[in-house]
GUKE-212956 format. One record per atom (N, C-alpha, C): x, y, z. Coordinates in steps of 0.02 Angstrom, whole numbers, plus 50000, padded with zeros to 5 digits. Layout:
XYZ
...
//
This chain:
500424994050000
500005000050000
500445006350000
500975006250040
501425011950042
501775012949975
501935007349941
502255007949876
501785011249825
501155009549828
500665012549783
500595020049797
500595021849861
500555028949880
501165032849857
501755029749864
502375032949842
502365033949766
502145028849730
502115029449657
501605034749636
501045035049672
500545040149657
500815047149670
501165047949726
501455054549741
501985056549690
502395051549669
502905052849618
502585054849551
502055051449533
501715053049471
501395059949473
501105061649530
500785068249537
501305073849534
501875072849567
502395078049566
502705078649496
502775072949462
503045073149393
502565076749346
501925075249353
501435078649311
501415086149325
501465087949388
501475095049406
502085098549378
502675095149382
503285098149355
503245098949280
502975093949245
502895094549172
502415100149154
501875100849193
501395106249180
501735113049190
502155113649242
502505120049253
502995121549197
503355116449174
503825117349119
503445119249055
502885116049044
502485117748985
502225124848987
501985127049045
501745133949051
502315138849040
502905137349069
503475141749060
503685142248987
503675136548951
503855136648880
503355140748839
502715139848854
502205143748817
502275151148831
502415152948894
502505160048910
503115162848875
503655158948872
504265161348840
504145162748766
503845158148731
503715159148659
503205164648648
502735165448695
502265171048689
502615177748695
503085178248742
503465184348750
503895185848688
504195180648660
504585181548599
504145184048542
503545181148537
503085183048484
502855190248492
502795192448555
502545199248568
503105204448571
503725202448559
504285207148563
504205212748513
504015211148451
503925216348401
503375221148420
502825218448447
502275222848469
502495227348526
502905224648571
503135228648628
503565234548604
503965233448552
504395238848527
503985244348495
503385242748472
502955247948444
502735252848498
502685250348560
502545254848617
503205256748648
503575260848613
504255262248633
504295265648701
503785269548719
503805272948783
503815268048842
503435262648836
503425257648890
504105254248896
504395252348839
505055249148840
505585253848866
505555260148845
506045265148868
506025265848943
505425266148972
505355266749044
505655260749080
505575254849052
505855248849083
506615248549077
506875250849020
507605251249014
507885256049066
507545261549078
507765266249129
507705263149198
507155259749212
507035256849278
507545251249291
507645246849243
508085241049253
508815242849245
508975247149196
509665248649181
509955254249222
509615259849224
509885265649259
509945264449334
509445261149363
509475259849434
509975254349453
510205250549404
510725245449417
511425248049400
511455254149373
512095256649348
512605257649404
512385259749462
512855261249517
513215254849539
512845249549552
513155243349576
513585240249521
513375240949458
513775238249402
514435242049397
514405248649402
515015252749394
515505251449451
515265251649512
515705250549570
516005243549568
515595238549553
515845231649550
516355230849494
516215233749436
516695233349381
517355236549398
517345242149433
517965245549452
518385241249498
518075238249548
518455234149596
518685227549565
518275224749520
518505218749485
519115220449442
519115226249410
519705228449372
520315229449416
520205232349476
520765233049524
521075226249540
520645221449556
520895214749576
521235211349517
520945211849457
521255208749399
521935211849385
521985218549391
522625221749379
523145219649429
522965219049492
523435217149544
523645209849538
523145205449534
523305198249529
523655196649463
523425199749409
523735198449344
524455200549341
524605206249371
525295208649369
525775203849404
525595201749465
526045197349502
526095190449471
525575188349435
525605181949400
526045182549337
525945187849298
526335188649236
527065190449250
527185193649307
527875195649324
528335189649332
528055183949354
528455177949363
528755175549296
528405176949242
528625174549176
528895180249133
529005186049163
529285191549126
528815194449074
528165193949086
527675196349037
527205201549067
527465205749110
527045210749142
526745215649092
527065216449033
526805221048982
526145218548953
525995212148961
525375209248935
524795210048983
524885214249034
524355215049084
523705217749053
523765222449008
523165225248976
522775219948937
523135215448902
522815210048866
522455205248913
522785203648969
522475199149018
521835202049046
521865208349066
521275211649096
520705212049045
520865214048984
520345214948934
520025208248915
520425203148903
520135196648885
519725193648941
519955194349003
519585191649060
518905195049066
518885201449052
518265205149061
517785204149002
518015205148941
517545204948885
517325197748870
517735192848884
517545185948870
517115182948924
517305184048987
517015180049041
516725184349098
517145187949132
516925191249194
516405196549181
516475200349127
515995205649112
515285202949105
515165198349059
514475195749052
514225192049113
514645187849144
514405183649199
514265187749262
514745191849283
514645195649345
514085200749335
514055203849277
513505208649265
512825205149269
512775199149241
512145195449243
511965193449314
512465191449354
512325189549423
512095195649464
512425201249454
512215207449488
511525209749465
511405209049401
510755210949372
510205206549401
510345200049408
509845195549436
509685197249508
510195199249546
510085200949616
509735207549626
509855212249581
509545218849589
508905219549547
508965219449481
508395220649437
507935214649434
508215208549432
507795202549429
507345201849489
507625202949548
507225202549609
506685208049610
506865213949585
506375219449582
505805217749535
505965214749477
505435212749430
504965207649460
505265202549492
504845197249522
504395200149576
504665204349619
504265207249672
503705211649644
503865215449591
503365219849561
502785215849531
502945210749491
502425206749459
502045202749512
502415200249562
502085196449615
501595200649655
501775206849669
501315211349704
500715213049661
500815213549596
500235214449551
499775208449554
500065202549558
499655196449564
499295196349631
499645198049685
499335197949751
498795203349757
498895209149724
498395214349727
497855213749675
497855208249638
497345206649587
497335211849530
497885215249519
497915219949463
497935216249397
498285210549395
498305206649333
497615203849317
497255201649368
496585199149357
496115204749333
496215210749360
495805216449339
495925218049265
496555217549243
496705218749172
496355213549128
496365207349150
496025202149111
495265203349109
494985205849163
494265207349164
494095213049116
494585217549104
494475223049058
494685221348987
494795214948974
494995212348908
495675215148886
496115216348935
496805218448921
497265212648938
497665210648890
498125204948900
498695207248945
498765204649006
499305206849050
499995204849025
500025199448986
500675197548958
500925202848909
500465205148866
500645210048816
500755216948846
500365218748896
500385225548924
500905226248979
501005220949019
501445221449078
502105217749067
502065211449046
502665207249043
503105208748982
502805209548923
503205210348862
503655216548864
503405222548884
503875228348887
504445227248937
504305224048993
504835222649042
505335217649014
505085212848977
505535207948946
506015211348897
505745215448853
506155218948805
506625223948839
506385227248891
506815231848928
507415228448958
507295222448987
507855218649016
508345216248964
508085213948906
508525211548853
508965217148825
508705223248825
509095228948801
509575231448856
509365231348918
509745234548972
510375230648990
510325224048996
510895220249021
511505220548976
511455219848909
512055220648868
512385227548875
511985232748884
512275239348895
512645239648962
512345236649013
512675236449078
513325232349075
513315227049036
513925222949028
514485226948996
514305230948945
514805235248912
515105240248962
514675243149004
514925247849054
515375244249104
515175238349126
515575234449174
516265233049145
516305230749083
516945229149053
517385235349044
517075240849021
517465246949011
517745249649077
517335249749128
517565252149193
518085247449223
517985240849211
518485236049236
519155236949203
519165238249137
519805239549103
520135245849131
519725250949144
520005257049174
520295255549243
519945251249282
520215249449347
520875245749342
520935241249293
521565237849282
522115242649262
521945247749222
522425252949203
522665256849263
522205258649306
522385262549366
522885258749409
522745252349422
523185248449465
523835246749429
523785244349366
524385242049332
524845247649310
524575253049282
524985258349254
525125263849305
524595266349337
524685272149381
524985270249449
524805264449475
525055262549542
525675258249539
525675253149497
526245248449495
526795251049450
526615253949393
527125256749349
527235253049285
526745249049263
526795245749198
526785251049143
527165249949090
527185254949036
526495255649004
526265261848999
525595263048972
525535261148899
526055262348859
526035260448789
525975252948780
526355249148819
526305241848815
525625239448838
525355242648889
524695240648916
524165241148861
524145246848826
523625247848776
523785244248711
524415244048690
524575240848627
524475233348629
524645230148684
524525222948692
523775221548690
523395225848720
522665225048720
522395225748649
522615230848614
522365231948546
522565226248499
523165223648507
523405218448462
523125211548477
522915210348540
522715203648559
521965202548565
521565207848569
520845207048576
520525207248507
520195201948489
519845201548424
519125203948433
518905208248388
518245211248394
517695205948389
517775201348342
517235196448330
517275190548379
517875187848388
517935181848429
517885183348504
518165188848525
518175190448597
517595195048617
517565200948588
517035205648605
516355202848581
516345199948521
515715197148495
515445191548539
515895187148562
515675181748606
515395184448671
515705189748697
515445192748758
514765195848748
514645198848690
513995201848675
513465196348670
513635190848636
513165185248630
512985182548699
513485181748741
513345179348809
512885184048847
513015190548843
512615195248880
511885195248857
511775194348791
511095194148766
510735187848790
511085182148788
510785175948812
510625176448886
511085179148925
510965179948997
510385184749010
510335189948969
509785194748978
509115191448967
509065187448914
508445183848900
508275179048958
508765175248980
508645170249032
508445173549099
508835178349121
508705181349187
508045185149188
507915189049135
507295192949133
506695188349130
506725183149089
506165178549083
506035174949149
506555172549182
506465169049246
506155173749298
506385179949300
506105184749348
505365185949335
505175186849271
504475187949254
504055181749268
504315175949251
503935169749262
503805168649336
504315169449377
504225168349449
503735173249479
503745179449456
503265184249481
502555182749457
502495180449394
501835179249365
501495173249398
501875168249418
501575162249449
501615162349525
501825167949554
501895168249627
501215167649661
501205164549719
500585164149758
500395171049782
499765172849780
499545179749798
499545181049873
500095179749905
500175180949977
500865184149988
500955187550044
501625190350058
502165184950059
502015179150088
502505173750089
502645171150019
502115170849977
502205168549909
502645173249868
502555179749876
502955184649840
503685184349863
503785183749929
504465183249956
504815176949931
504455171449931
504735165149907
504905165549833
504465168549794
504585169249722
505195173649708
505275178949747
505855183349738
506505179749752
506515175949807
507115172149823
507255166849770
506735163349749
506815158149698
507055161149632
506825167049616
507035170349554
507785171549554
508055174149609
508775175649612
509185169249608
508965164049645
509345157749646
509345154449578
508755153749548
508695150449483
509065154449429
509005161049431
509345165149381
510095164449387
510365164549448
511085163949457
511345157249433
510995151849450
511205145249427
511145144649351
510625147649322
510545147449250
511105151149215
511315156849242
511865160649212
512505156549212
512655153349267
513275149349272
513245143349225
512665140049222
512595134349178
512635136349105
512285141649086
512315144049017
513005146448998
513365149349047
514045151649033
514485145849013
514445140249048
514845134349030
514665131848961
514005131348946
513785128848881
514025133448825
513925139948833
514125144648781
514875144848771
515255144548826
515985144548820
516225138348783
515945132548800
516135126348765
515975126748691
515395129548674
515205130048604
515645135048567
515805140648599
516205145848565
516915143548552
517205139848599
517895137648590
517945131548544
517385128148533
517395122248489
517285124248416
517035130348405
516915132548336
517565134548302
//
């Protein structure tokens, strides 16, 4: 009898998980389909880019500066062992544009903007605002979720570019101004070793993929949150955790694919 109950519980949980995955897939493709429509309402998308991007700019800038400081310091002492301290600019630039820029920016974005999106949509669900829109024959996905989705997809790559640029400046400050690496070697090695398409292009692709994943997860968790304070809090926490793990997992997959091409 216990075995039958265990099998029944396993089947019910499996069916529920498949239903959740199916709903998430349908919502994702619906948002993609409505992306063009959302861009027609440029004012809504612009406001979301400002809300998600501008309000995340401070933490992105400060974090990028300190990451650049650390890269400059650690990179110098590592390269100095092999007599290659002049390649410090190349090391800092490649580390940022290929890997650290997209990944760290996406993690910070998930913690700041992603959590804010989930809490906002969850509070709309708890306050029955989404239900009120449906009663007025207004599609909440098209009116509420799609502009936020497009705003996030636009904002994160821009934040990643700012993070990488500020990080390179931080590496310059530590390596050239504080330690004394030759400035000409710092910039010339960077210019000669960083490829626009393979290095910068791969970082842009990563940032776009991370933007889609993090923004969608934040919106999904808020949209399906239980309409209670505990439900909204749980959805916000789950959004940050799932987004962070997704970024790290996608980073490994994308890196493996990019280096195998």
